C-alpha positions, 0 to 999 in steps of 0.5 A: 464491519468495514473500516471507514476509509473517508477522510472525514473519519479522521475529523473527530480525532483531529478536533480532540487531539489538536483542540480546535473544531474542523471550521478552524482547520478549514480556515488554516487550509484556506490560507495555504491552499496555493501551496503544494501537498508536501508544503501543506503537510509540513505546515501542519506538522511543524506549526500544529504538531499534526501526525502524518495521518491527520495532516494527509486526511486534512490536506487531501480532504481540502483538495477534494479527495473525500476517501482514501479508498481508490479501488473497490475491487482488485479488478478496478486496480488492475484496470488502473495500471499499465497492461504489462504490469497488470499481466505480471502481477496477475501471474504472480498472484495466480502462481502463489494462490495455486499452492496457497488457495487459502490466501485472500486477494484484497485491496489495502492501502490501494495495493493488491495484497494477499492475506490469511485471516487478519495477517497480510502475507504478500503485496505488490505495487507499481512504479513507472519502471518496475513492480515492487513485491513484498513479503510482509515478514522482514525475516523472510525477505532477508532470507530470500533476498540473495535469490533475487540478487539480480534485482534491486532489494530494498528494506521492505521490497524487491523491485522486478521488471514490469515484464518479469517472467513468471516462469517455473523457477520464479513460481517456485521462488514465490511459493517458497517465499509465501510458505516461509511467511505462513510458517512464521505466523505459527 
């Protein structure tokens, strides 16, 4: 069964955890409707003890966003980003799936991810000036970080150029990272 991605799916938990019906919370939001997103989130967290997830659901619902799910398919995602980034990410996923066809390409957290069974293995996301790639295993990221020394390696991601060349050496690097991630599952 697919997880309910609607903002409203959080409402029963919000009512239970914070002790008020949603009508009350909608009135709170009406009073702060002119504030920016971060200010609204901070208001709910600081004044009512909201978690980030509950605050986000209420704020986004109040702003008219009824679902956290923006893309039904990976094709929808790829159409929504810069064409060069789309080309690069597609090449990355293709290179990985050549060696690991058992991995499933899914959209999770509104980003393309590769998973095996219930385990996320690898993901990608975009910013204006770069693409971030991420093996989900932190030990694998640490082991492969030196091989990405010319790029910016952060705590959970590696930032690569939008036009990163998915050439033979980079394909081998990606496939090795995924092989290591899959071995770590065992």
